[in-house]
C-alpha positions in Angstrom: -75.5 25.4 364.1 -78.5 23.4 362.5 -78.6 26.0 359.9 -75.0 25.6 359.0 -75.4 21.9 358.9 -78.4 22.4 356.4 -76.3 24.7 354.2 -73.3 22.2 354.3 -75.7 19.5 353.2 -77.3 21.3 350.2 -73.7 22.5 349.2 -72.6 18.6 349.3 -75.8 17.6 347.0 -75.2 20.2 344.7 -71.5 19.1 344.3 -72.6 15.6 344.1 -75.2 16.4 341.2 -72.6 18.5 339.3 -70.1 15.8 339.7 -72.7 13.1 338.5 -73.8 15.3 335.5 -70.1 15.7 334.1 -69.8 11.9 334.6 -72.6 10.9 332.7 -72.6 13.6 330.1 -69.0 12.2 328.7 -70.4 11.1 325.3 -70.6 13.5 322.5 -74.1 13.6 320.7 -74.3 13.3 317.0 -77.4 15.2 316.2 -77.3 15.8 312.3 -75.3 14.5 309.3 -74.8 15.4 305.7 -73.0 13.8 302.7 -71.6 15.0 299.3 -70.5 12.8 296.5 -68.8 13.8 293.3 -66.2 12.9 290.9 -62.8 13.4 291.6 -62.5 14.8 287.9 -64.8 17.8 289.5 -61.6 18.9 291.6 -58.7 18.1 289.3 -56.2 20.4 291.1 -57.4 18.9 294.7 -56.8 15.3 293.0 -53.6 16.0 291.7 -52.4 17.4 295.1 -53.7 14.1 296.8 -52.0 12.1 294.2 -48.6 14.1 294.5 -48.7 13.8 298.5 -49.4 10.1 298.2 -46.5 9.6 295.8 -44.1 11.4 298.3 -45.6 9.5 301.2 -46.8 13.0 302.6 -50.5 12.6 303.0 -51.8 14.1 306.0 -54.6 11.4 306.2 -54.9 7.6 306.4 -54.4 5.7 303.2 -56.0 2.2 303.1 -54.5 1.1 299.9 -50.9 1.2 298.8 -49.6 2.0 295.4 -50.1 5.1 293.3 -53.3 6.7 292.2 -54.7 5.9 288.9 -56.6 8.6 286.5 -59.2 11.0 288.3 -62.0 9.4 286.3 -61.8 6.5 288.5 -62.4 7.9 291.7 -65.4 9.7 293.8 -65.1 12.0 296.7 -67.3 11.4 299.5 -67.4 14.4 302.2 -69.1 13.0 305.3 -70.2 16.0 307.6 -71.2 15.3 311.4 -72.9 17.9 313.7 -71.3 17.1 316.9 -72.8 18.4 320.5 -70.9 18.4 323.6 -73.4 18.2 326.5 -70.7 17.4 329.0 -68.8 20.1 331.6 -65.4 19.7 330.1 -64.1 20.7 326.5 -63.5 17.4 324.2 -60.1 17.8 322.7 -58.5 16.4 319.6 -61.8 15.4 318.2 -61.5 13.5 314.7 -63.5 11.2 312.6 -62.2 8.0 311.2 -63.9 5.7 308.9 -64.2 1.9 308.9 -62.8 1.2 305.6 -64.6 -0.8 302.7 -62.8 -2.8 299.9 -63.3 0.1 297.5 -62.0 2.8 299.8 -58.5 4.3 299.2 -57.9 7.2 301.4 -59.4 9.3 303.7 -58.6 12.9 305.7 -60.1 15.5 307.8 -59.6 18.9 309.3 -55.7 19.4 309.7 -56.1 21.7 313.1 -56.9 20.3 316.4 -60.9 20.4 316.9 -61.9 21.3 320.2 -65.6 21.2 321.3 -66.4 23.4 324.1 -68.9 22.3 326.7 -72.3 23.1 325.5 -71.1 23.7 322.1 -72.3 22.3 318.8 -69.9 22.1 315.7 -69.6 20.5 312.6 -66.8 18.2 311.8 -66.0 16.5 308.1 -64.2 13.7 306.8 -63.3 13.6 303.0 -63.2 9.7 301.8 -61.6 8.9 298.4 -63.1 5.6 296.7 -62.6 3.8 293.7 -65.7 3.5 291.5 -69.2 4.0 292.4 -69.6 2.4 295.9 -72.7 2.6 298.5 -72.7 5.1 301.0 -73.0 3.3 304.2 -69.9 3.7 306.5 -69.3 3.0 310.2 -67.6 6.4 311.5 -65.9 6.5 314.5 -65.6 9.8 316.4 -62.5 10.0 318.8 -61.8 12.6 321.4 -60.2 13.3 324.7 -61.7 14.2 328.0 -59.2 15.7 330.5 -56.8 13.6 328.9 -58.7 10.3 328.4 -59.6 8.7 325.2 -63.3 8.4 324.3 -65.3 7.1 321.0 -68.7 7.2 319.8 -69.7 5.3 316.9 -72.0 6.6 314.2 -73.2 4.6 311.2 -74.0 6.7 308.2 -76.8 4.9 306.3 -78.8 7.0 303.6 -81.0 4.0 302.8 -83.1 4.5 305.6 
């Protein structure tokens, strides 16, 4: 009887440890970053597609300024890429990046499909920001995701001036 009680206590402690680990590891970890900056003139077909989608109000992304887009010479693309790791025990579903806008920011969009980061998995996620003129690259990026149907958010500041 005593050995059964000891086994039960060990099992309860193991279960508490697993639940505790799961509760304290619900935040995704951003472990790397990358940025590519180039003029919209370098990708004219992509810019024209974005301009058409904006005019038709069919952009799959977030518009930050209203109105039509001007010529490609006036815009720059910034492609932010973050490497994200899920240390938790539950898959992070509907993971996406959202950029806190600045005055020169026009629109942004990310991956079109559902991004799922499985437990223990590391994955790169990206977001394209279209800006007017040449601005600095420092941006606050919010990574939103769902665990067990509950929303979570991680804030990351991309700063290449450090």
